[in-house]
C-alpha positions as a Python dict, from the first residue, in 0.01 Angstrom:
ca = {
    (1, 'M'): (0, 0, 0),
    (2, 'G'): (282, 235, -96),
    (3, 'H'): (588, 145, -295),
    (4, 'K'): (874, 60, -65),
    (5, 'R'): (1218, 188, -155),
    (6, 'K'): (1552, 181, 12),
    (7, 'K'): (1707, 492, 152),
    (8, 'F'): (1884, 723, -88),
    (9, 'S'): (2215, 670, 84),
    (10, 'E'): (2186, 290, 50),
    (11, 'R'): (2098, 318, -318),
    (12, 'V'): (2396, 543, -384),
    (13, 'A'): (2628, 301, -205),
    (14, 'E'): (2500, 7, -411),
    (15, 'R'): (2538, 206, -735),
    (16, 'N'): (2894, 302, -649),
    (17, 'A'): (2974, -60, -560),
    (18, 'K'): (2839, -183, -891),
    (19, 'G'): (3016, 86, -1090),
    (20, 'Y'): (2913, 276, -1403),
    (21, 'D'): (3066, 385, -1733),
    (22, 'E'): (3297, 82, -1729),
    (23, 'S'): (3447, -81, -2034),
    (24, 'P'): (3248, -371, -2182),
    (25, 'F'): (3557, -590, -2201),
    (26, 'K'): (3577, -635, -1825),
    (27, 'K'): (3605, -1005, -1730),
    (28, 'T'): (3323, -1099, -1492),
    (29, 'A'): (3380, -1477, -1469),
    (30, 'S'): (3680, -1707, -1449),
    (31, 'D'): (3764, -1992, -1683),
    (32, 'T'): (3720, -2252, -1405),
    (33, 'P'): (3415, -2480, -1454),
    (34, 'K'): (3135, -2400, -1214),
    (35, 'G'): (3095, -2758, -1093),
    (36, 'F'): (3462, -2786, -1004),
    (37, 'A'): (3452, -2444, -840),
    (38, 'R'): (3157, -2548, -621),
    (39, 'I'): (3338, -2865, -516),
    (40, 'M'): (3646, -2669, -420),
    (41, 'F'): (3436, -2417, -228),
    (42, 'K'): (3265, -2697, -34),
    (43, 'K'): (3599, -2856, 40),
    (44, 'E'): (3739, -2529, 173),
    (45, 'S'): (3432, -2466, 385),
    (46, 'I'): (3447, -2818, 532),
    (47, 'E'): (3815, -2779, 614),
    (48, 'K'): (3747, -2442, 773),
    (49, 'R'): (3468, -2580, 991),
    (50, 'F'): (3684, -2876, 1091),
    (51, 'K'): (3968, -2645, 1199),
    (52, 'E'): (3732, -2422, 1396),
    (53, 'S'): (3573, -2717, 1574),
    (54, 'K'): (3917, -2859, 1652),
    (55, 'Q'): (4033, -2528, 1798),
    (56, 'A'): (3714, -2494, 2001),
    (57, 'G'): (3756, -2849, 2132),
    (58, 'A'): (4116, -2780, 2229),
    (59, 'L'): (4017, -2463, 2416),
    (60, 'G'): (3704, -2564, 2601),
    (61, 'G'): (3558, -2870, 2435),
    (62, 'A'): (3259, -2671, 2316),
    (63, 'K'): (3124, -2702, 1967),
    (64, 'S'): (3140, -2410, 1729),
    (65, 'I'): (2807, -2236, 1713),
    (66, 'A'): (2707, -2055, 1399),
    (67, 'K'): (2642, -1687, 1449),
    (68, 'T'): (2309, -1580, 1317),
    (69, 'S'): (2158, -1240, 1261),
    (70, 'K'): (1799, -1146, 1196),
    (71, 'T'): (1704, -945, 892),
    (72, 'N'): (1419, -700, 867),
    (73, 'N'): (1177, -980, 769),
    (74, 'G'): (1273, -1193, 1074),
    (75, 'E'): (1465, -1457, 877),
    (76, 'T'): (1802, -1588, 997),
    (77, 'N'): (2120, -1589, 791),
    (78, 'I'): (2416, -1813, 871),
    (79, 'K'): (2755, -1642, 872),
    (80, 'D'): (2991, -1939, 907),
    (81, 'G'): (2990, -2046, 541),
    (82, 'K'): (2676, -2264, 558),
    (83, 'K'): (2391, -2182, 326),
    (84, 'S'): (2023, -2241, 371),
    (85, 'A'): (1829, -2492, 162),
    (86, 'A'): (1657, -2217, -36),
    (87, 'D'): (1993, -2063, -134),
    (88, 'D'): (2131, -2405, -235),
    (89, 'L'): (1835, -2472, -464),
    (90, 'K'): (1893, -2155, -663),
    (91, 'I'): (2073, -2183, -994),
    (92, 'M'): (2426, -2053, -977),
    (93, 'P'): (2576, -1814, -1236),
    (94, 'G'): (2722, -2015, -1522),
    (95, 'E'): (2564, -2342, -1401),
    (96, 'K'): (2415, -2574, -1657),
    (97, 'M'): (2055, -2686, -1625),
    (98, 'R'): (2141, -3056, -1603),
    (99, 'D'): (2381, -2988, -1316),
    (100, 'F'): (2118, -2782, -1140),
    (101, 'S'): (1850, -3048, -1191),
    (102, 'R'): (2086, -3318, -1063),
    (103, 'R'): (2157, -3111, -753),
    (104, 'V'): (1786, -3058, -692),
    (105, 'D'): (1717, -3431, -738),
    (106, 'D'): (1986, -3521, -485),
    (107, 'Y'): (1845, -3279, -231),
    (108, 'M'): (1487, -3397, -281),
    (109, 'R'): (1592, -3762, -266),
    (110, 'D'): (1733, -3712, 82),
    (111, 'N'): (1416, -3536, 192),
    (112, 'L'): (1198, -3812, 48),
    (113, 'I'): (1398, -4083, 224),
    (114, 'R'): (1375, -3892, 551),
    (115, 'T'): (1000, -3837, 520),
    (116, 'T'): (932, -4201, 427),
    (117, 'K'): (1128, -4316, 730),
    (118, 'D'): (934, -4080, 954),
    (119, 'G'): (606, -4194, 800),
    (120, 'S'): (691, -4561, 841),
    (121, 'S'): (792, -4504, 1202),
    (122, 'T'): (466, -4324, 1277),
    (123, 'G'): (269, -4597, 1100),
    (124, 'S'): (439, -4868, 1302),
    (125, 'K'): (373, -4674, 1622),
    (126, 'K'): (5, -4646, 1534),
    (127, 'K'): (-10, -5017, 1455),
    (128, 'K'): (152, -5106, 1788),
    (129, 'Y'): (-85, -4873, 1970),
    (130, 'F'): (-394, -5033, 1812),
    (131, 'E'): (-259, -5383, 1888),
    (132, 'K'): (-210, -5288, 2252),
    (133, 'Q'): (-565, -5151, 2265),
    (134, 'K'): (-703, -5479, 2125),
    (135, 'E'): (-505, -5681, 2379),
    (136, 'K'): (-640, -5463, 2660),
    (137, 'E'): (-997, -5515, 2538),
    (138, 'K'): (-947, -5893, 2524),
    (139, 'A'): (-803, -5892, 2876),
    (140, 'K'): (-1104, -5693, 3000),
    (141, 'K'): (-1347, -5939, 2839),
    (142, 'L'): (-1170, -6240, 2991),
    (143, 'K'): (-1166, -6074, 3331),
    (144, 'S'): (-1539, -5997, 3312),
    (145, 'Q'): (-1616, -6358, 3211),
    (146, 'E'): (-1410, -6493, 3501),
    (147, 'E'): (-1585, -6259, 3745),
    (148, 'R'): (-1926, -6365, 3611),
    (149, 'A'): (-1839, -6735, 3645),
    (150, 'Y'): (-1712, -6676, 3999),
    (151, 'E'): (-2035, -6497, 4093),
    (152, 'E'): (-2245, -6784, 3953),
    (153, 'F'): (-2036, -7035, 4146),
    (154, 'E'): (-2078, -6828, 4463),
    (155, 'T'): (-2456, -6856, 4430),
    (156, 'I'): (-2443, -7235, 4374),
    (157, 'R'): (-2188, -7359, 4625),
    (158, 'D'): (-2280, -7457, 4982),
    (159, 'N'): (-2164, -7264, 5284),
    (160, 'V'): (-1947, -7518, 5466),
    (161, 'R'): (-1833, -7420, 5811),
    (162, 'L'): (-1472, -7438, 5914),
    (163, 'N'): (-1366, -7760, 6094),
    (164, 'D'): (-1707, -7914, 6023),
    (165, 'V'): (-1679, -8295, 6056),
    (166, 'A'): (-1944, -8541, 5929),
    (167, 'Q'): (-2045, -8794, 6195),
    (168, 'A'): (-2221, -9035, 5957),
    (169, 'P'): (-2297, -9076, 5589),
    (170, 'P'): (-2617, -8921, 5456),
    (171, 'T'): (-2936, -9128, 5473),
    (172, 'L'): (-3214, -9149, 5214),
    (173, 'T'): (-3553, -9081, 5369),
    (174, 'A'): (-3762, -9101, 5050),
    (175, 'V'): (-3879, -9452, 4956),
    (176, 'P'): (-3814, -9536, 4587),
    (177, 'K'): (-4117, -9624, 4379),
    (178, 'K'): (-4159, -9964, 4214),
    (179, 'R'): (-4102, -9960, 3843),
    (180, 'K'): (-4362, -10152, 3647),
    (181, 'N'): (-4277, -10376, 3357),
    (182, 'D'): (-4307, -10242, 3002),
    (183, 'E'): (-4537, -10523, 2899),
    (184, 'F'): (-4760, -10457, 3199),
    (185, 'M'): (-4766, -10082, 3127),
    (186, 'A'): (-4859, -10146, 2762),
    (187, 'G'): (-5166, -10336, 2879),
    (188, 'K'): (-5137, -10622, 2634),
    (189, 'K'): (-5250, -10891, 2878),
    (190, 'W'): (-5408, -10695, 3161),
    (191, 'K'): (-5674, -10437, 3097),
    (192, 'N'): (-5734, -10335, 3457),
    (193, 'T'): (-5468, -10244, 3713),
    (194, 'P'): (-5394, -10558, 3918),
    (195, 'G'): (-5310, -10578, 4286),
    (196, 'E'): (-4978, -10668, 4446),
    (197, 'E'): (-5032, -11047, 4410),
    (198, 'D'): (-5121, -11018, 4041),
    (199, 'Y'): (-4820, -10793, 3991),
    (200, 'D'): (-4586, -11057, 4135),
    (201, 'D'): (-4740, -11324, 3910),
    (202, 'V'): (-4690, -11110, 3603),
    (203, 'L'): (-4326, -11050, 3691),
    (204, 'A'): (-4272, -11425, 3741),
    (205, 'Q'): (-4427, -11500, 3401),
    (206, 'V'): (-4213, -11241, 3229),
    (207, 'D'): (-3895, -11374, 3393),
    (208, 'A'): (-3982, -11729, 3284),
    (209, 'K'): (-4034, -11617, 2925),
    (210, 'E'): (-3703, -11433, 2923),
    (211, 'K'): (-3520, -11740, 3054),
    (212, 'K'): (-3681, -11965, 2790),
    (213, 'R'): (-3594, -11722, 2515),
    (214, 'K'): (-3231, -11700, 2627),
    (215, 'L'): (-3195, -12078, 2660),
    (216, 'G'): (-3354, -12141, 2321),
    (217, 'N'): (-3135, -11896, 2136),
    (218, 'S'): (-2815, -11969, 2329),
    (219, 'D'): (-2703, -12259, 2108),
    (220, 'E'): (-2783, -12078, 1786),
    (221, 'T'): (-2615, -11758, 1895),
    (222, 'S'): (-2309, -11939, 2027),
    (223, 'T'): (-2260, -12143, 1710),
    (224, 'G'): (-2315, -11838, 1490),
    (225, 'A'): (-2066, -11636, 1692),
    (226, 'K'): (-1809, -11917, 1669),
    (227, 'R'): (-1851, -11943, 1294),
    (228, 'S'): (-1812, -11568, 1248),
    (229, 'R'): (-1500, -11572, 1463),
    (230, 'L'): (-1349, -11859, 1265),
    (231, 'K'): (-1417, -11680, 938),
    (232, 'N'): (-1239, -11368, 1058),
    (233, 'L'): (-934, -11560, 1186),
    (234, 'T'): (-608, -11597, 996),
    (235, 'P'): (-480, -11941, 887),
    (236, 'A'): (-226, -11942, 1171),
    (237, 'G'): (-499, -11867, 1425),
    (238, 'R'): (-720, -12142, 1285),
    (239, 'R'): (-434, -12393, 1312),
    (240, 'I'): (-373, -12300, 1675),
    (241, 'I'): (-744, -12338, 1758),
    (242, 'E'): (-758, -12681, 1590),
    (243, 'E'): (-456, -12801, 1790),
    (244, 'E'): (-612, -12681, 2115),
    (245, 'R'): (-940, -12852, 2023),
    (246, 'K'): (-763, -13184, 1960),
    (247, 'Q'): (-573, -13153, 2289),
    (248, 'A'): (-897, -13084, 2477),
    (249, 'I'): (-1065, -13391, 2321),
    (250, 'E'): (-771, -13616, 2416),
    (251, 'N'): (-770, -13487, 2773),
    (252, 'Y'): (-1143, -13547, 2798),
    (253, 'R'): (-1106, -13908, 2674),
    (254, 'L'): (-826, -13977, 2925),
    (255, 'M'): (-1038, -13837, 3207),
    (256, 'K'): (-1334, -14058, 3109),
    (257, 'A'): (-1108, -14366, 3089),
    (258, 'R'): (-967, -14302, 3438),
    (259, 'K'): (-1316, -14264, 3582),
    (260, 'A'): (-1421, -14595, 3419),
    (261, 'M'): (-1115, -14774, 3562),
    (262, 'D'): (-1186, -14639, 3910),
    (263, 'K'): (-1547, -14765, 3897),
    (264, 'T'): (-1456, -15128, 3799),
    (265, 'P'): (-1408, -15358, 4113),
    (266, 'R'): (-1073, -15529, 4170),
    (267, 'N'): (-1075, -15917, 4214),
    (268, 'D'): (-708, -15968, 4305),
    (269, 'G'): (-779, -16058, 4670),
    (270, 'D'): (-1054, -16305, 4586),
    (271, 'D'): (-826, -16494, 4347),
    (272, 'E'): (-559, -16532, 4617),
    (273, 'D'): (-813, -16670, 4872),
    (274, 'E'): (-926, -16937, 4631),
}
């Protein structure tokens, strides 16, 4: 690749603009501090843009648009006083390093804040998207379960006709079988299977034994239950039960005395006849 050079005419113009054979005592910079000069330049540029936008708004209400021109490399340069980010991040002539580093930090801080906000917004969007997908999957599963249950119910349920009226309740045609006694099934007393008459006798014997057992244990169970109840009662409950017991005994004695008086014959009429 060949060495690229500007045209001879352009180089001569630049050399003439720079000057040559000048005195070394020429003043190239002012005594104003560079930081203060930059602040004043920014202030002037802001005021200029404000005036231009105000004039444009008064004329047609349109915003001032920065005129741009393309260079040979295709890059755009702003002609209304604004500078690109790359130009701002270059060190200015006479600028101290700490001022330059502070300016770079301020610029990068804004970019970092902007990128973190964008990243957090994209992360939240992704999170919301995944949550919606999970909810959709759950809804699909529930819907499939409901459809499956409905299909199972469709196979089980009866087909009832419309306006179908029952004339009578359903009747049982199958005769229930007789259930044999456990003792008879165990074969403790009967080795062979008896007939219907023997079966009735066995049932009668078992019923008699059950009645005897219940009558024999009724007194014991009743007294034991009463004692357990009395033990679990409070003193106030025991006092109430004792009072009721005494009242019942007195009522019973009065009833027996009235019955005895009714049974005794009256001799009042016989005494008057004599």
